[in-house]
C-alpha positions as CSV (number, residue, x, y, z in Angstrom):
1,M,0.0,0.0,0.0
2,L,3.1,2.3,0.1
3,K,6.8,2.6,-0.5
4,A,9.1,4.3,2.0
5,T,12.6,4.9,3.1
6,L,12.8,5.8,6.8
7,K,16.0,6.8,8.7
8,I,15.7,6.3,12.4
9,A,18.0,9.4,13.0
10,D,15.5,11.6,11.0
11,L,12.8,10.8,13.6
12,E,14.7,12.8,16.2
13,S,15.5,15.8,14.2
14,F,12.7,16.4,11.7
15,D,8.9,16.8,11.7
16,P,7.1,15.0,8.9
17,F,5.1,17.2,6.4
18,A,3.0,16.6,3.3
19,K,4.5,17.4,0.0
20,G,2.1,16.7,-2.8
21,S,0.9,13.2,-2.3
22,S,4.0,12.1,-0.3
23,I,5.2,12.6,3.2
24,Q,8.8,13.8,3.9
25,F,11.1,14.5,6.8
26,G,14.9,14.9,6.5
27,E,16.1,12.3,4.0
28,S,13.1,10.1,4.7
29,Y,9.9,9.8,2.7
30,I,6.6,7.9,2.4
31,W,5.0,7.3,-1.0
32,P,1.4,6.1,-0.7
33,F,0.0,3.9,-3.5
34,Q,-2.2,6.2,-5.6
35,H,-5.7,4.9,-6.0
36,K,-9.2,6.3,-5.5
37,S,-10.0,3.3,-3.3
38,L,-7.4,4.5,-0.8
39,E,-7.1,7.5,1.6
40,S,-4.3,8.6,3.8
41,S,-3.7,11.0,6.6
42,L,-0.8,12.3,8.8
43,V,-1.5,13.1,12.4
44,T,1.3,14.9,14.4
45,S,1.8,16.1,17.9
46,S,4.8,17.6,19.6
47,E,6.6,14.3,20.3
48,Q,5.1,11.7,18.0
49,W,3.2,11.2,14.7
50,F,1.5,8.5,12.7
51,F,0.7,8.1,9.0
52,V,-2.1,5.8,7.8
53,I,-3.1,4.6,4.4
54,R,-6.3,2.6,4.3
55,E,-9.1,1.4,2.1
56,R,-11.7,4.1,1.7
57,Q,-15.2,3.2,2.9
58,G,-18.2,3.3,0.7
59,A,-19.7,6.2,2.5
60,A,-16.8,8.5,1.4
61,D,-17.9,11.4,-0.8
62,E,-14.6,12.3,-2.4
63,A,-11.5,10.6,-3.7
64,G,-8.5,13.0,-3.2
65,V,-4.9,11.8,-3.7
66,H,-3.3,14.1,-1.1
67,S,-3.0,13.1,2.5
68,V,-5.2,14.8,5.1
69,V,-2.9,16.5,7.7
70,I,-3.9,17.0,11.3
71,A,-1.1,19.0,12.8
72,H,-0.4,19.8,16.5
73,A,-3.1,17.3,17.6
74,S,-3.9,17.3,21.3
75,A,-3.4,14.1,23.3
76,D,-7.1,13.2,23.0
77,Q,-7.2,14.0,19.3
78,F,-4.1,11.9,18.7
79,R,-5.5,8.9,20.7
80,Q,-8.9,9.1,19.1
81,N,-7.5,9.2,15.6
82,Y,-5.1,6.3,16.3
83,Q,-7.8,4.1,17.8
84,K,-10.0,4.7,14.8
85,C,-7.2,3.4,12.6
86,M,-6.7,0.3,14.8
87,H,-10.4,-0.6,14.5
88,W,-10.7,0.2,10.8
89,P,-12.9,-2.5,9.2
90,L,-11.0,-2.5,5.9
91,D,-7.3,-2.9,5.1
92,F,-4.7,-0.5,6.3
93,I,-1.0,0.2,7.1
94,V,0.1,2.5,9.9
95,I,3.5,4.0,10.4
96,E,4.3,5.5,13.8
97,G,7.2,7.7,14.6
98,A,8.4,9.0,18.0
99,R,11.2,11.5,18.8
100,R,12.1,9.9,22.1
101,G,14.2,6.9,21.4
102,P,13.9,7.6,18.5
103,R,11.7,4.7,17.4
104,L,9.5,3.5,14.6
105,R,6.6,1.1,14.4
106,V,4.8,-0.3,11.3
107,R,1.5,-2.1,11.6
108,G,-0.5,-4.0,9.0
109,G,-4.2,-4.7,8.7
110,H,-5.7,-8.2,8.5
111,I,-6.8,-8.4,4.9
112,G,-3.5,-8.3,3.0
113,S,-4.8,-6.5,-0.2
114,L,-1.4,-5.0,-1.1
115,P,1.1,-6.0,1.6
116,I,4.5,-4.5,2.0
117,Y,8.0,-6.0,2.3
118,F,10.6,-4.5,4.5
119,H,14.4,-4.4,5.0
120,V,16.4,-2.9,7.9
121,E,19.9,-1.7,7.2
122,E,21.7,-2.3,10.4
123,R,24.6,0.1,10.0
124,T,22.6,3.2,9.1
125,R,19.4,2.0,10.9
126,T,17.4,2.7,7.7
127,V,14.0,1.0,7.1
128,T,13.0,0.4,3.5
129,L,9.3,-0.5,2.8
130,S,7.7,-1.4,-0.6
131,W,4.7,-3.3,-1.9
132,D,7.0,-4.5,-4.8
133,F,9.4,-7.3,-3.6
134,M,11.6,-6.6,-6.6
135,D,12.4,-3.1,-5.3
136,L,14.3,-4.7,-2.4
137,L,16.7,-6.9,-4.4
138,D,19.3,-4.2,-4.3
139,K,19.2,-4.6,-0.5
140,S,19.8,-8.4,-0.5
141,R,20.5,-11.0,-3.2
142,T,21.4,-13.8,-0.8
143,I,19.0,-16.7,-1.0
144,D,17.5,-18.2,2.1
145,A,18.2,-21.8,1.5
146,E,15.7,-23.0,4.1
147,I,12.8,-21.1,2.6
148,I,13.7,-22.2,-1.0
149,S,14.0,-25.8,0.2
150,H,10.6,-25.7,1.9
151,H,9.1,-24.1,-1.3
152,L,10.7,-26.9,-3.5
153,S,9.3,-29.6,-1.3
154,M,5.7,-28.4,-2.2
155,R,5.0,-27.0,1.3
156,T,2.4,-24.3,1.6
157,F,3.4,-21.7,4.2
158,Y,2.8,-18.0,4.9
159,S,5.7,-16.3,6.6
160,A,7.5,-13.1,7.2
161,R,10.7,-14.7,6.0
162,Q,11.1,-14.6,2.3
163,A,13.4,-16.1,-0.3
164,C,16.1,-13.4,0.2
165,V,17.9,-13.1,3.5
166,G,17.0,-9.8,5.2
167,V,13.9,-9.1,3.0
168,N,10.7,-9.8,4.9
169,L,7.0,-9.6,4.5
170,L,4.8,-7.6,6.8
171,T,2.2,-10.3,7.2
172,A,-1.4,-9.6,7.9
173,G,-1.9,-8.1,11.3
174,A,1.9,-8.0,12.1
175,T,4.0,-5.3,13.7
176,L,7.6,-4.2,12.9
177,Y,9.4,-2.2,15.6
178,V,12.8,-0.4,15.0
179,D,14.9,1.9,17.1
180,R,18.5,3.0,17.2
181,S,19.8,-0.5,18.2
182,R,17.0,-3.0,18.1
183,T,14.7,-4.5,15.4
184,S,11.8,-6.8,16.4
185,F,8.8,-8.3,14.6
186,E,5.6,-9.7,16.0
187,Y,3.0,-11.7,14.1
188,G,-0.7,-10.9,14.5
189,T,-2.9,-12.4,17.2
190,T,-3.3,-16.1,17.0
191,T,-6.9,-17.3,16.6
192,S,-8.4,-20.8,16.7
193,S,-9.4,-22.4,13.4
194,A,-12.6,-23.7,15.1
195,P,-15.7,-21.5,15.3
196,E,-16.5,-20.1,18.7
197,L,-20.2,-20.7,18.5
198,S,-22.8,-22.2,16.1
199,R,-25.6,-20.2,14.5
200,R,-29.2,-21.2,15.3
201,E,-30.4,-24.2,13.3
202,D,-33.5,-22.3,12.2
203,S,-31.5,-19.3,10.8
204,N,-32.1,-18.3,7.2
205,H,-28.4,-18.8,6.3
206,V,-28.8,-18.0,2.7
207,L,-30.4,-14.6,3.5
208,E,-27.8,-13.9,6.2
209,F,-25.0,-14.7,3.7
210,S,-26.6,-12.5,1.1
211,N,-26.9,-9.6,3.5
212,T,-23.3,-10.0,4.8
213,L,-21.9,-10.3,1.2
214,Q,-23.8,-7.1,0.2
215,A,-22.5,-5.3,3.3
216,V,-18.9,-6.2,2.2
217,V,-19.6,-5.0,-1.4
218,R,-21.2,-1.7,-0.3
219,S,-18.4,-1.0,2.1
220,R,-16.2,-0.2,-0.9
221,P,-16.1,3.2,-2.7
222,T,-17.8,2.0,-5.9
223,A,-19.5,5.4,-6.5
224,F,-16.3,6.8,-8.0
225,C,-14.4,3.6,-8.8
226,A,-15.5,1.6,-11.8
227,S,-15.7,-2.2,-11.1
228,A,-14.8,-5.4,-12.9
229,V,-15.3,-9.0,-11.7
230,E,-13.1,-11.9,-12.5
231,L,-15.7,-14.5,-13.6
232,S,-14.3,-17.9,-14.1
233,G,-17.5,-19.8,-14.1
234,G,-17.2,-21.4,-10.7
235,M,-19.4,-20.8,-7.6
236,D,-17.0,-18.5,-5.8
237,S,-16.6,-15.9,-8.6
238,A,-20.3,-16.3,-9.5
239,S,-21.4,-15.5,-6.0
240,V,-19.2,-12.4,-6.0
241,A,-20.4,-11.3,-9.5
242,I,-24.1,-11.6,-8.5
243,A,-23.6,-9.6,-5.3
244,V,-21.6,-6.9,-7.0
245,G,-24.1,-6.8,-9.9
246,E,-26.9,-6.2,-7.5
247,S,-25.2,-3.0,-6.2
248,I,-23.1,-1.7,-9.0
249,E,-24.0,-0.5,-12.5
250,P,-22.4,-0.5,-15.0
251,L,-20.2,-3.5,-14.4
252,A,-17.6,-5.3,-16.4
253,C,-16.9,-9.0,-16.1
254,G,-14.1,-11.1,-17.6
255,G,-12.7,-14.6,-17.5
256,I,-10.1,-16.9,-18.9
257,L,-11.7,-19.6,-21.1
258,L,-9.8,-22.9,-20.7
259,G,-11.3,-24.7,-23.7
260,D,-13.6,-27.6,-24.1
261,G,-10.9,-30.2,-23.3
262,S,-10.3,-28.7,-19.9
263,S,-13.7,-27.4,-18.9
264,P,-16.5,-28.5,-21.2
265,K,-19.3,-26.6,-19.4
266,Q,-17.4,-23.5,-18.4
267,G,-18.8,-21.4,-21.2
268,D,-22.4,-22.5,-20.5
269,R,-22.1,-21.7,-16.8
270,R,-20.6,-18.3,-17.6
271,A,-23.4,-17.6,-20.0
272,S,-26.0,-18.4,-17.4
273,I,-24.4,-16.1,-14.9
274,L,-23.9,-13.3,-17.4
275,S,-27.6,-13.5,-18.4
276,A,-28.4,-12.4,-14.9
277,L,-26.1,-9.4,-15.0
278,N,-26.1,-6.1,-16.8
279,C,-22.4,-6.1,-17.7
280,R,-19.8,-6.1,-20.4
281,D,-17.8,-9.3,-20.8
282,H,-14.1,-9.7,-21.6
283,K,-13.0,-13.2,-22.7
284,V,-9.4,-14.3,-22.8
285,E,-8.7,-17.6,-24.6
286,M,-6.1,-19.6,-22.6
287,R,-4.6,-21.1,-25.7
288,A,-3.7,-17.5,-26.9
289,Y,-1.9,-16.6,-23.7
290,M,-0.1,-19.8,-22.6
291,P,2.6,-19.5,-19.9
292,A,5.8,-18.4,-21.6
293,I,8.1,-20.4,-19.4
294,D,11.5,-18.8,-19.6
295,L,14.2,-19.2,-17.0
296,D,16.2,-16.2,-18.1
297,L,13.8,-13.2,-17.8
298,D,14.6,-9.8,-19.2
299,P,15.5,-7.4,-16.3
300,K,12.3,-5.4,-16.7
301,G,10.2,-8.6,-16.6
302,R,11.7,-10.1,-13.5
303,L,9.3,-11.7,-11.0
304,P,9.1,-12.7,-7.3
305,L,9.3,-16.3,-6.2
306,I,5.6,-16.3,-5.3
307,S,4.1,-15.5,-8.8
308,E,1.0,-16.4,-10.7
309,Y,1.5,-19.5,-13.0
310,Y,-0.8,-18.1,-15.6
311,L,0.3,-14.5,-15.5
312,E,0.2,-14.0,-19.3
313,A,-3.6,-14.8,-19.4
314,F,-4.4,-12.9,-16.2
315,G,-2.3,-10.0,-17.4
316,S,-4.3,-9.8,-20.6
317,L,-7.5,-9.9,-18.7
318,W,-6.4,-7.1,-16.3
319,D,-5.2,-5.0,-19.2
320,R,-8.6,-5.3,-20.8
321,F,-10.2,-4.2,-17.5
322,R,-7.8,-1.3,-17.2
323,G,-8.6,-0.3,-20.9
324,D,-12.3,-0.4,-20.1
325,G,-11.8,2.2,-17.3
326,C,-12.1,-0.2,-14.4
327,E,-10.2,0.5,-11.2
328,I,-11.5,-2.1,-8.6
329,I,-11.1,-5.8,-9.5
330,W,-13.3,-8.2,-7.6
331,S,-12.5,-11.9,-7.4
332,G,-13.6,-15.1,-5.7
333,I,-10.3,-15.8,-4.0
334,G,-10.9,-17.2,-0.6
335,G,-14.1,-19.1,-1.5
336,D,-12.6,-22.5,-0.8
337,E,-11.4,-21.3,2.6
338,F,-14.8,-19.8,3.4
339,C,-16.2,-23.4,3.2
340,A,-13.3,-25.0,4.9
341,R,-13.4,-27.8,7.5
342,F,-12.6,-27.1,11.2
343,T,-11.3,-29.3,13.9
344,S,-14.9,-29.5,15.3
345,D,-15.9,-31.2,12.0
346,E,-13.7,-34.3,12.6
347,D,-16.7,-36.6,13.0
348,E,-18.1,-35.5,9.6
349,P,-17.4,-37.5,6.4
350,R,-14.2,-36.4,4.8
351,S,-13.5,-36.2,1.1
352,P,-10.8,-38.6,-0.1
353,S,-7.3,-37.0,-0.4
354,S,-5.8,-36.4,-3.8
355,P,-3.4,-39.1,-4.8
356,H,-1.7,-36.5,-7.1
357,L,-0.6,-34.6,-4.0
358,D,1.1,-37.6,-2.4
359,I,2.9,-38.4,-5.7
360,A,4.0,-34.8,-6.1
361,L,5.4,-34.6,-2.6
362,G,7.5,-37.7,-3.3
363,L,8.8,-36.4,-6.6
364,A,9.7,-33.1,-4.9
365,E,11.8,-34.9,-2.3
366,D,13.5,-36.9,-5.0
367,L,14.7,-33.6,-6.6
368,L,16.4,-32.4,-3.4
369,T,20.0,-33.2,-2.4
370,K,20.7,-34.2,1.2
371,R,21.4,-30.5,2.1
372,G,18.1,-29.5,0.5
373,L,16.1,-32.3,2.1
374,D,17.5,-31.5,5.5
375,A,16.5,-27.9,5.1
376,A,13.1,-28.8,3.8
377,R,12.5,-31.1,6.8
378,S,13.4,-28.4,9.4
379,S,10.8,-27.2,11.8
380,F,8.2,-24.7,10.6
381,L,9.3,-22.2,13.2
382,F,9.1,-19.3,10.8
383,S,5.4,-19.7,9.7
384,A,2.9,-17.1,10.7
385,P,0.4,-18.4,13.3
386,V,-3.1,-19.4,12.4
387,S,-5.3,-16.3,11.9
388,A,-8.9,-15.5,10.9
389,T,-7.8,-15.2,7.3
390,Q,-6.4,-18.5,6.1
391,S,-2.8,-18.6,4.8
392,T,-3.9,-20.0,1.4
393,T,-6.2,-17.0,0.9
394,L,-3.3,-14.6,1.8
395,L,-0.9,-16.4,-0.5
396,A,-3.3,-16.3,-3.5
397,S,-3.8,-12.6,-2.9
398,L,-0.1,-12.1,-2.7
399,C,0.3,-13.7,-6.2
400,H,-2.0,-11.1,-7.8
401,A,-1.3,-8.0,-5.6
402,R,1.9,-6.9,-7.4
403,P,0.8,-7.3,-11.1
404,L,-2.5,-5.6,-10.3
405,A,-0.8,-2.7,-8.6
406,T,1.6,-2.2,-11.5
407,R,-1.5,-1.7,-13.6
408,G,-3.0,0.8,-11.1
409,L,-5.8,-1.7,-10.2
410,W,-7.1,-2.3,-6.6
411,P,-8.1,-5.9,-5.6
412,V,-11.2,-6.7,-3.5
413,R,-11.7,-10.3,-2.3
414,P,-15.0,-10.4,-0.4
415,F,-14.3,-13.9,0.9
416,G,-11.2,-12.5,2.6
417,D,-13.2,-9.9,4.5
418,P,-13.3,-10.6,8.2
419,R,-17.1,-10.2,8.3
420,L,-17.6,-13.1,5.8
421,I,-14.8,-15.1,7.4
422,K,-16.6,-14.9,10.8
423,F,-19.9,-15.8,9.2
424,G,-18.5,-18.8,7.4
425,A,-16.9,-20.1,10.5
426,Q,-20.2,-20.3,12.3
427,L,-22.1,-22.1,9.5
428,P,-23.2,-25.7,10.0
429,F,-20.9,-28.2,8.3
430,A,-23.7,-29.3,6.0
431,L,-23.8,-25.8,4.4
432,R,-20.0,-25.6,4.1
433,S,-19.6,-29.1,2.7
434,R,-19.3,-29.0,-1.1
435,K,-20.2,-25.3,-0.9
436,E,-23.9,-26.0,-0.4
437,L,-24.6,-22.5,0.9
438,L,-23.2,-21.0,-2.3
439,R,-25.1,-23.4,-4.4
440,C,-28.4,-22.4,-2.7
441,Y,-27.6,-18.7,-3.0
442,L,-26.9,-19.0,-6.7
443,R,-29.9,-21.2,-7.3
444,E,-32.1,-18.4,-5.8
445,R,-30.4,-15.7,-7.9
446,L,-30.1,-17.6,-11.2
447,G,-33.4,-19.4,-11.2
448,S,-31.9,-22.7,-12.3
449,D,-29.4,-25.3,-11.0
450,V,-26.3,-24.0,-12.8
451,F,-24.1,-25.8,-10.3
452,P,-25.6,-29.3,-9.7
453,P,-23.8,-31.4,-7.1
454,G,-20.7,-33.1,-8.5
455,Y,-20.6,-30.8,-11.6
456,A,-17.3,-30.8,-13.5
457,K,-15.3,-27.8,-12.5
458,E,-13.1,-25.7,-14.7
459,T,-9.5,-26.7,-14.3
460,F,-6.0,-25.4,-15.4
461,A,-4.6,-28.9,-15.1
462,L,-3.8,-29.3,-18.8
463,V,-2.3,-25.9,-19.3
464,L,1.2,-26.3,-17.8
465,P,1.9,-29.7,-19.3
466,R,1.1,-28.2,-22.7
467,A,3.2,-25.1,-22.1
468,I,6.2,-27.1,-20.9
469,M,5.9,-29.4,-23.9
470,A,5.8,-26.5,-26.3
471,R,9.0,-25.0,-24.8
472,S,10.7,-28.3,-23.8
473,D,13.8,-27.7,-26.1
474,I,14.3,-24.2,-24.7
475,I,13.8,-25.3,-21.0
476,S,16.1,-28.3,-21.5
477,S,18.8,-26.1,-23.0
478,Q,18.5,-23.5,-20.2
479,L,18.8,-26.2,-17.6
480,A,22.2,-27.2,-18.9
481,S,23.2,-24.7,-16.2
482,C,21.1,-25.0,-13.0
483,A,21.4,-22.4,-10.4
484,L,19.7,-24.4,-7.7
485,A,22.0,-27.3,-8.4
486,D,25.0,-24.9,-8.1
487,F,23.7,-23.9,-4.6
488,G,23.6,-27.6,-3.7
489,L,19.8,-27.8,-3.2
490,V,18.7,-30.0,-6.1
491,S,20.2,-32.8,-8.2
492,Q,20.5,-31.6,-11.8
493,E,20.2,-35.2,-13.0
494,A,16.9,-35.6,-11.1
495,V,15.6,-32.3,-12.5
496,M,16.2,-33.5,-16.1
497,A,14.6,-36.8,-15.4
498,L,11.5,-35.0,-14.1
499,L,11.4,-32.7,-17.1
500,N,11.5,-35.8,-19.4
501,R,8.7,-37.4,-17.4
502,V,6.5,-34.4,-17.8
503,I,7.2,-34.2,-21.5
504,T,6.5,-37.9,-22.0
505,T,3.4,-38.4,-19.7
506,H,1.9,-34.9,-19.1
507,E,1.3,-36.3,-15.6
508,L,-0.4,-33.8,-13.3
509,S,1.6,-34.6,-10.2
510,A,4.9,-34.5,-12.0
511,T,4.0,-31.2,-13.6
512,S,3.1,-29.7,-10.3
513,T,6.5,-30.6,-8.9
514,L,8.3,-29.4,-12.0
515,A,6.5,-26.1,-12.0
516,R,7.5,-25.4,-8.4
517,F,11.1,-26.1,-9.4
518,L,11.0,-23.9,-12.6
519,W,9.6,-20.9,-10.8
520,A,12.2,-21.2,-8.0
521,E,15.0,-21.7,-10.5
522,R,13.8,-18.7,-12.5
523,F,13.8,-16.6,-9.3
524,V,17.3,-17.7,-8.2
525,R,18.8,-17.0,-11.6
526,Q,17.7,-13.3,-11.2
527,L,20.0,-13.1,-8.1
528,C,23.1,-14.5,-9.7
């Protein structure tokens, strides 16, 4: 949500002031991300100050780009404004500075729409913040072998520690504290993954869901920000599209069409949803924007380790939204987690685990050397604690945050909103199982059973095998030199064997493992 360079020494000697859309003091500065969905303010007193950038609420009646300044605030004014920030219902980041010490504190909200990375230069006590991970590569190009090994082993984890030593993520709800001699980091409050209470059995859950989803939609400043919805043809994005369409006109929708071989009914489902909406539709054919797998990226096109596999197709869709004048992009990210199982559901029937995952995990370990395997099997002491927003939702958001921001687009993921998360956690298991609540909601809105139980979902499963096959000669040639093998984390021979297996069989599990490796190899090459 911002970029900043903050020198601890400047806190003692200079007062912050607004200059255009930025905040400056001494050699330090804060650059807020410019978007009409966001607002910022600077509150100062004689000994301390804080700057906040946050999502603007729907009731806002203007969309200025300059920060509101409240100078010389009394102790009561300062405290009231600060408490308002800490209880803000949407996303935010707060930077606090104090002369005494001097000391700095940075706090993140719980939604993680456009999170920031940070680096602390120990010698000069300078803090660098940025929503773009690539901005910080000039601060550290040393890989964290443990993080890379966990990534290669197909583990899913959400952590402050990132792939470069010294570059960290301000995770949702976390706090960074820096003074002249000390740096500390605290994750957000740990919460149980089980619901605290159950809703009444006689509740109209569909109506309550509809009202809560509408409240989430209307809390955004859609009056002066044109909206677009990523509409894949699944229940998650369909629910978001219907809710947004009930409140916002005109509306744009768009989706990546995977082709009859991958998703035979995707087009029919999308057509049924679109018929209920008054919207423009942008279609992107997957076959026209296949992943261009290249391990040696141009410097201007370099990407973080955690990046979208299908960036070419999503990028084309987002460019079309931007060209259509849209500024807010709604998606169904978090829908799976909204209907997740909890520990209290242990007595309920469980869906069979995917055999593909077990095979992929075994293939991943076969790639690793002893050094890589030892690192991958180390304790998960660096993972963020369980929070209200599940880590998989935050990671999916992270993949899209940077490419959306570079296009000047703001993401909204209703299923990641704390109000919907709390509602979902209190639902009976029968309504979360197989997304029965969403099915009922959509049946009422669409007037037909567009999503019958057991329907064949759209899937990207065939995309990466085809993309790897199309570029197999190039990938094989590039892997004649393997950076991860040079670092002693993988066996180059095992990598080539896995590549040949994918080319020969198009096997889903082998492809998943190879894709993890290719994205990690591509990232590490950027550091060499």
